[in-house]
N, C-alpha and C positions, 0 to 999 in steps of 0.2 A: 504493500500500500504506500509506503513512504519512499521518497526519492532521495537522491544524494547530491543534487545540484540545483541551482537556481533555474537553469534552463528547463529542468524537469517540472518545476513549479509553473513556469509559463505554459509548458505543454499541458499540464493538468488543467490550467485555466481554459485553454482552447478546447479541451475535451469536454469540460463542463458546459461551455457555451453551446457547442454543437449538440451536446446531449439534450439540453433544454429545448432547443429548436426541433430536434428529432422527435422528442416525446410528443410535442404538440402536433407535428405533421404526420406522425405514423399512425395514430389511433384517433377514435372519435373523442370528442370533448363533451363531457356531461355538463349540462347547464343547470346550475342551482340558483334559484331566485329566492332571496330572503325577504320576509316581512313578518311583522308581529302577528298579522291575521292568518297568514298561510305561507308555508314554505313549499316551493314546487321543485321537482326534479324532471328536467326535460318536458316541462309544461304540465306535469301531473302533480297532484298533491303528494308530498313526501310520505313514504311509508312509515309506520310505527313498528315495523317488524325488524328486530336487531340483525336479521340475516340479510337484509336488503343492502345494496351498495351504499345508499344514503338513507338514513332514517332519523326521525325526531322522537324525543321522549326519553332519552337516557337520563339517568340521574347525574347531576353535576357533582364533581368532586370539589368539596369546599371544607373549610375548617369549621367544625360544628361548635356550637356554644355549650361545651361541656368540658369536664376535667378528666374523666376516666371512662374506660370501657365498662361493659357490664361485669367483666371479671374483676374489676377493681384496679386493673393496671392503668398506668398513666396514659392519657390520650395523645398528648403531644406538647409542643413548645409554643403555641400561639399565645399572643397577648390578648387582652380584652378587646383591643381595637381590631384584631384579626379574626375574631369570632363572628359567626353569622347565624341567624336563626334559620329554621327549616322553611319558614315562609319566604324569607329573602332568597333562599336557594331555589325554591319551587317556582318562583316568578320567572326563572330563566328557561329559555328554549334551547336545548342542546341539539345541534345538527351534527350527526356523527357519520363520517365516511369510513366504510369497512372494507373496501376492495381497492386494489391498485387501479391507477388510471389518471386521466387528466380531467380536472373539474374547474369550470369557470363559475366564480361566485359573483353575484350582483345583488343589490338591494341592501336592506338594513334590518337589524334586530336591536331594539332599544334595551332589551334584557335577554342576552343569549350568549352562546359560545359555539365556536366551530371546533370540533374534536376529530382527530384522525386516529383510528385504532384498528389496525389490521390483524390484531391478535398477537399473543406473546411469542409465537414462533416466527413472526415476521422479521425479527432482527437478523435471522440467519438465512432469509430467503431473498436472493438478489432481485426477484421479480416483485417484491413487496414495495413498490415505488409509487408515491402519490405526488402529482404536480398540481398545485392550486394556482389558477389564474385569477388574480384579484382585479375585478373590473367594476369600480365604483361600489365598494362595499363599506358599510358602516355598522360595526358591532360594538355594543357596550356590555361589559360584564362587571358586576360590582362585588362578586364573591370569589372569583377565580380568574385565570387567564382568559382573555377574549378569544384566543386561538391557541390550540395545543396539539402537537403531534405526540401521541402516546407511543404507539407501536408501529414502526415501519422498518425497512431494512437499514441495518447499521453497516455502512461501507467499511468502516475500520474494524473488521472482525477480529483482528488480533487483540483488540482492547477488551479487557474485562474490568469492570468497575472496581476500584479499590475498596468499595464498601464491603465486598465479600472476600477480598484478599485471595482470589483464586489465581491471580497472575501478578504478583508483586514485582516481577522482574520486567514488566512491560516497559519498553523505552519508546518515547515519542520523539518527534522531530518537528522543526519549524516548517518543514515542507510536507504537506499532506494532500492526497488526492481524494477529493470528495465527489468526484464526477458520478459515482454510482449511488450516492446517498439516497435514502428513501424519502426524505423530506425536502420538497422543492417548492419554492414560491416564485411566481412570475408576476410582476406588476405591469398590468396592461398599459400600453401607451395612451397617454392623455387622461388616464383615470385618476381619481382621487379616492383613496381608501383610508378609513380611520378605524383603528382598533383601540378602544378605551378599556383598559383591563385592570384587574386586581391581581391577587396572588394567593397561594395556599401555603400557610406556615407548616412546619414539619409535623407530620402526623406519624405516630409510632405504629409498628406492627404490634398487634395486641399481645400483651405479655412480655414485651421487650422494649428497648429504646432504639431499635433499628428503624430505618426510614421506610415508611410505607408510601407516603406522598410528601412532596415538597416542591412547589413550583413557584419560583420567585418572580417570574416575569409576566408581563401582560401579553406577550407574543412569544410562545414557548415551544421548545422541542426537546424531547428526551433523547433523540438521536441526532446525528450530524445533519446539518441543514444548509441548503443553498438558497440564495435570493438573487433573482435575475431581473434586469430590465426586459422589456419586450423586444427580443431580437436586437439588443444593443441600444434601444431607445430609452433614454432616461427621463422622458416626459411624464411617465407614470409616477404617482406619489403614494407612498405608504406613510401615514401618520400613526405613531404609537404613543398613547398617553397612558402613563402608568402610575399607580399609587405606591409602587415599590420599584422593582427593576423593569426595564423596558423590553429589550429583545434578548432572549436567553436561549442557549443550547447547553445540554449536559455534556456534549463532547465537542465537535468542531462546528464552526460557522464560517461559511464563505459567502462574501457579498460580491456580486459581479456587476450589478447595474441597478437602475431605477433611482428614484429620489426618496430617501428615507429620512423622516423627521421624527425625532424622539424627544419627549418630555417625560422625565422620570423623577420621582422623589428620591430614589437611590441610584444605583448604577444605570447608565443608559444601555449598555450592552454588557452581558456577562456570559462567558463560557466557563463552566465551573468544575471541570475535572482537574485537580491539582497537578501541575507540571506536565499535563498531557494535552489538554485542549489547545486547539490552534484557531485563532480568529484571524481570518485573511480577508483583506479588502483588495479586490482586483479592479474595481471600477465602480461607477455610479456616483451619486451625490449623497453624502451622509452628514446630517446636521443633528447634533446631540446637545441638549440642554439638560444636564443631569445634576443630581445632588440638590434638588429643590427642597428636600427635607433637611434632616440633621446631618446627612452624610451622602457620599456617592461619587464614584468615578464616572468619567465619560465613557470610556471603553475599559472594561476590567476583564482581562483574560487570566484565569488561574494557571494557564500554560503560556503559550507564545502569542505574540501579536505581530502580524506581517502585513505591511502596507505596500502593495505593488502598483497601485494606480488609484484613480478616482479622485474625488474632492471631499476631504474629511475635515469638518469643523466640529470640535467637541469641547465642552466646558464642564467643569466639575464643581463640587462644593468648595468654596474658596478658602475655608479654614484649614483643610488638611488634605483633601483628595486631589487626584490628578485627572487631567483630560485624557491621558493614556496611562494605563497601569497594567503590568503583567508580571507574573511570578517567574516566568522563563524569559529569555531574551526577546527584545523588541527589534524587528528588522524593518528598516525604511528603505524601500527599493525603487519607489517611483510615486507619481501622482503628487497631489498637494495635501498637506496636513497642517492644520492650525489647531493646536491643543492648548487649552487654558485651564489653570487650576491653582491650588495652593502648592501642590508638589506633583509635577509630572515625573513618571519613571524615566530613567535614562535609557536611551536606545543603545543597541550594540553597534558601536562604531566600526569594529573590524568586519562585521558580517553585512552591514547595510551597504547597498549599492548606490544610493543617491545621497548627495550632501544634504545635511540638515543642520539646524541650529537650535540649541537648547539655551534658554535664557532664564536665569534665576535672579529676580530682582531683589535688591537689598531690603526693600520694604514693599508692602502690599499696594498695588496700583488700584485706585478707586474705579468704579464703574464710570464709563464715559471717557476714560483715558484713550487717547489716540496714539497708537504705536505705528511707527513707520521705519522700514528698513530701506536704505538707499545704497546704490552702488557708487563706485568711485566718481562717476560723472554727476552724481546727485539725483539720478533718476530713481524713483521709488520701485523697489522690487516687490514690496509687500506692505500693505496698510490694513490696520484693523482698529475698530472702535470697540472697547470692552463693554459688553452688556452687563457684566458682573465683575466684582472684584477678582483680581488674580495676582499671583506672585511668581508663577512659573509659566513659561510659554515655550512650546516646541513647534517649530515650523519647518516645512520643507516645500520646495517647489522646483520644477525642472530648471528654473532660471538661476538657482543658487550654484555657485562655482567655488571650487577649492582655490586656495592661494589668492583670494581676492579680498581686499579690505572693504568691509561694509560699514556704514555709519547707521547708528540706531537713534531714533528720536522718540520721546514721549511728550506729547503736546507741544511739538516743535522745539523741544529742548534736547540738545545733543547729549547722549548718554556715554558713560565710560563703564568699563568692567574691571573687576579686581581679582578674578580667579578663573580657573577652568576645571572641567570635569566635576563641577559642583563642589570644588574645593578651592582653597585660596591660591592665588598666583604663586607659583613656585613649588607646587606639589609635583612629585614626591620630594621629600628631603627637608621639610620643615619650613619652607617659605623663605629660605635664605636668598641673598642676592645671587643671581646667576653669575657664573664665573666670567669676569671681564666686564660685567655690567656697570655702567655709570648712569646716574639719574640725568634727566634732561637738563640742558643748559639753563641756568638761572633758577633751578629748583631749590626751594628751601622748605624745610620741615616747619610746621607750626610749632610755636613755643610749647615746650613741655612734652614733646613726642620724640626727643632724641633717644636712640637706642644703641647699645653696643653691638658690634658685629658678632657673628657667631652662627651656630646652627650646624646640624649634622648633614653631611653630604650623603645622599642615598647611594647605596652600592648594589650592584647586581651580583648575586653569588651563583645564579643559575646559568648565566651565559655571559659572554663578553658584551659589554654595552656597545650599542651602535656607534659608529664613528662620529655622528653628529649629536650624540647624547649630551644634553646639558644637565648637570646635577639638579638645577632648580626647576626643571620641567619645561613645558612648552610655552614660549612667549612669542608674540608677533615680532617680525623683523623690525630692526630700527628704521627710523625715517617715517613711521606712520603715527607719530604722536607719542606722548609720554607714557612710559610703562609704570605700572604699579610695582612696588617692591616692598619687601618686609624683611625683618630679621627678628630674632628672639627678643622679646621685651622681658628682661630678667630671664626667666626660664620658659617663657611662653613662645608660641608660634603665631605671629600676627601679621596681617597685611592691612594697610590703611587705604582709604579710598582715593589714591592718586593713580587711577588706573588708565588703561589705554582706551582711546576713543575709537580704535579700529577693531572691528569684530572680524578677525581673520580666520576663515575656515581652512583647516589643513587635514591631512589624512588622520592625524591623531587628536586634533582639537576641534570639537564640535560644541562644547559647552562653555558657557560664560556665566560666572556668578558675581555676586556683589554689584549688580548693575544699578547705577544711580546717576543723577544729574552730574554732568561734567563741569569743569571750571567755566566752560562757555556759557553756563547759565547765569554767571555773574553773582551767584550766591556765595555766602561765606562757607568755606569748607570746614567740616568738623571731623576730627578723629576721636577715637575712644580708647581709653586704657581699661583693660579687663584685669582685675586682680583676683587671685585665687588659683592661678595656673601653676603647674609644676611638671617636672620631667619624671617619667617612669620608663626606664630603659631608653628606647629610641623615640618614645612618644611624649607628646604633651597630654596631660590628663587634667580633668577638672573634678575635684571632689566637691567643691562648693565655691561659687562665685561670691566673693566678699564685697566687691565694689565695682562699679562701672563709672568712669569719670570722663566726661567730654572735655575736649580741649577748649571749648567755649561754653560758658555757663548759660544754659537756656532750659526751657520748659521740658521736664521729663516725659510729659505726654506726647512730645514730638520725637521720641526715641522708641524704635521698635527693635525687638530682639527675635531672631529666628534661628532655630537649630534644625539642620537637615542632614540626613546621612549622606555619605560621600562614597561612590556616586549615588545620586538620588534613586532610591528604591522603595523604601517603606516607612520613612520617619520624617515628620516635620512637626514643629510646634512653635508658636509665636506668642508674644505678649508685649505690652508696653512697659517701659522702665518705670513709669508712674505707678504700676501695680505692685511694686515693692520687690525686695530681694527673694522673698519666699516664692513668689510667682516666677521670678527669673530662674531660680534653682529647680523649680518644678519642670522646667523645659528640658533638663538634662536627662538623656536616655540611660537605660540600664543594660541594654543588650549590647554585647560585644560588637565593635565595628569602628569605622572612621567617620567622623562627623565634622561639620563646620558650624560654628557660631557666628552669625552676622549681627552686628550692632549698627544700626543705621538711622539717619534722620528719616522721618516718615515721608512718604511720597506726597508731593504737593505743597511742601513747605515753601513759603514765599521768600524766606530769608536764608535758610541753611541747606546744605547738602553734605553728603559724605557717608562713608561706611567703613567699618573695621571688621575684618574677618579673622577668626581664630580656628585653626584646624586642631582637633583633639581626638583622642581615642578613648574608647571604653573597652576594657580588656587590653589585649596586646596586639591583636591582628588587624592590619589594614587591608587584608586580601579579600577580594570578591569571589574567589574560587575555592575558598575554604570555609566551611560552615561548622557550627557547633555539633551537628549530628554526624560529621565525618569521622571515620575510624581514627585517623591520626591527628585530630584536632588538638587534643591536649598536648601531645608531643611537639607539634608544630609551634604551638603557642609558647611552650617552654624554651625551645631552641631559638625562637625569634627573640624572646625577651632577653635571653642570655647573649644575643648577638652572634650566635654561631651560624645561623642561616637567616638571610634577610628575604630576598625575593627575586623574581625574574623580570620584574617590570614595576610600573607605577603602583598597581594594585593586584598583582598576580604572584602567587607562590608556585604555581604549576606543580601540584602534588603528584601528578602521574608521570611527570617527565623523568627520564632516566638520569643517572648520576655518572659523570665522567671522572677520570682520575684527577684532573685538575680541580674540579669542584670538591672532591673528597679531601684533597690536600688542604685547600683553603678553609674548609669547614673545621677540620681538626686543628689547623693553626690558630684560627680564631678562638676555638675552645681552650687552647693552651695559652693564649695570650702571646703567641710568638710575634716577634718583630720581623717585618718584611725586609729582606736583604737580597739584592741581586747577586748573581755569581754562579749560576748553574752551568755545568759543563755539557748539558744535553743540547744537541743540535736542533731539536724540534721544540725547544722552549723559547718563545719569543721574548726578548729582553724588554723589561718594563711593561709587560702585559699584566692583566689583572691577577694572575696567579703566579707569575715567575718568581716573585720575592719569597714565596713559601716553599718552592720545590726543594731548594737546598736544605731548608730546615727539616723537611720530611725525610730526605735521604740521609742527612746527618744523624737523625734520631732513629733510623732503621725502620721507618714506617712503610716506606715504599722503596722499590729499586727500579732501575732502568731495565732495558732488554738486553744489556750486555754489549750492545753495539752503538752506544752513544745516544739512544733514544729514550725519552721519558714516556712517550705515548699519551699526551695530555687529554686527547679526545676519545680515548678508548673507554667504552662503557664498563662500569663496575658491576659485578654480580654481588649478591648478598654474601656468598661465601668469601669473596675477596675482601669485602668491607669488614666482615668479622675478623679476618686476619689482620687488617690494618688496625682495627680497634684493639685487638689483643696485643699488638706491638706497641700501640700508643699507651695502653694501660694494662700492665700485667695482671691486674686483679679483675679485669673485665670478664663478665659472664653474660653471654648473649641470652636474652629471654624471649626472643622472637623465633618464628619458624619460617622465615622467608627463605625460599630456595630458588629464586629466579633472578632475572635482571632487576636490579634495585631501582626503585623510584624515590623521589625526594621525600614523600611522606614516610616511606619505610625507613629511609635514612634517619629522619627525625626521631622515629620511634626507637631506633637503635641507639642514638646518641643519648637518649634519656637515661640509659643504663649506666652512663659514665659521668653524668652531671651531678 
């Protein structure tokens, strides 16, 4: 089912489009006309016989107004607001489709539901496919989804729900072929269709707490679903109005066309199988206004989110949620995307095919703010007026180009940025000045913000750094305006808002944080001192913030603090300085990871501007590819804190990567506190390389030997048995507690090292 390349994904999209056209052309179309007085099927009154292809009269599944089953076992998890009476449920007309085929729906139901149920065996039957053509349909359901696919063919037959743990080793991919899916919706050209729906809270199987029913969205499918325009025509409209989530699939969702407008109290779109579901947008127009209640993301995939084309505009609850959110990688390969929220999840830069820009503003922008991105000639590339508050913006358009300096404006005021990858300028490595960097001519720090030089240079222990690697991280090239820079303030890691006004997209830099008004605004620039920071190993940590002092004395209601994880994935929290230090410290996270604290003048201040960012860690690991649930997590954390192993890149540990002889030598030398010294006699050891200073130490101490012909073989892969021998030579009391018997990876090396620490 799953492919291994982006070209395969394009092929799958083509197959899906031809599949939809083929279904409609190949067989007869059953005409279903809806009305409160009478539902007809091909001109005749719909049957009430459950064996008919279309019938009316089925009981609607809803959350009943009760606490228990007759047996006394708990009924479910619904709140008082999610309960409905039998009379409310009975007022609905359920139109049920029971046989494969293509059905055109027209007309309206003021209280009803469209249900597709081909039987429990349908999920394994490739012929159990239903295509609905929506042609001016209006359905309202106040107790459950307005449309629901219960049982049709599941194209991803390798998948078995984690609810029953029958296949815990199932591996998903961002590339999924849903061309054979049993749930298909076509939006007829020129039609306007509206589904106003509710949801069903979790109902238990009697006598247990296992799920019997739970349908969160107004337009819902229990199986993978496709949505199409009419043969590529996007003039057909599907409106979804939801009292909870909008458009949901329990596995995969692929959108190919049509115009879809979603208003939802919670998530606009949700695909809800953890780390498996794939939400794919190949075309069409998608407008989502989500989180109109207390929370909600625009698009929330519990697995992957892939955008290959179309026009996507999505907004989320501004306090904390994102216009785009996914638990697995987000890939941006084409089309246009404008996502607004309190915190958008970071996209996967390495795997995305189209340039995109992620903007994290230093403070929340109010509704009505006009954001404009202009190219070097001053021509607008993108303009948007915020209909709601937002602090995070992700945008892509085919017009965006790499290695081009863009200018960003908010309400016609030129903006500057202070960091990248949703961290401060200078990550990784603590925000120190990049080597050889000098501040712009005429630059002076505000009084009271002088700081001593210092800071730790990030090192790569997994591979030789690229030739153009700068320890301070990626910065725009000189000549495009003033660069922000920072260094430790005492033991902190800070960067003040003297940032670049050039938003330069590169292969490695797509994200810009600490965005605020530049000096071109004419406002007085303010920086902030954060007290209560300290060093722990290689990281800045914050146990408690004791004070935040601005360089200019002004109203604390004009200062906003925001904490976001780095890169942006799952955490954001904000408050005003005027709310007090208890509120400030309540922002601090407890889950291990890397974070950025931004202290900024609130957006829209007439007098002041500026932001200060502090990068800090909770726990010891700044890596995005190592989680607390991983087998080697504890060992990796221990060796990283001890300084024996750092990482293979800005936020990568690469736990599965093999270990070379050069890497093994460097790790042991660090553990021993050995001093690097050149002087190797091996012809294959490059002088002044990242490992050369430790080879002599390892040979002198009998830890490694050459091949007897003048070669050290630095790139040779180390096996577990070879590493055990090195460790025994390093420490005669070493006793191996692991049972690794193959090529050694970095996670396994960390677990071995714990035995001698």
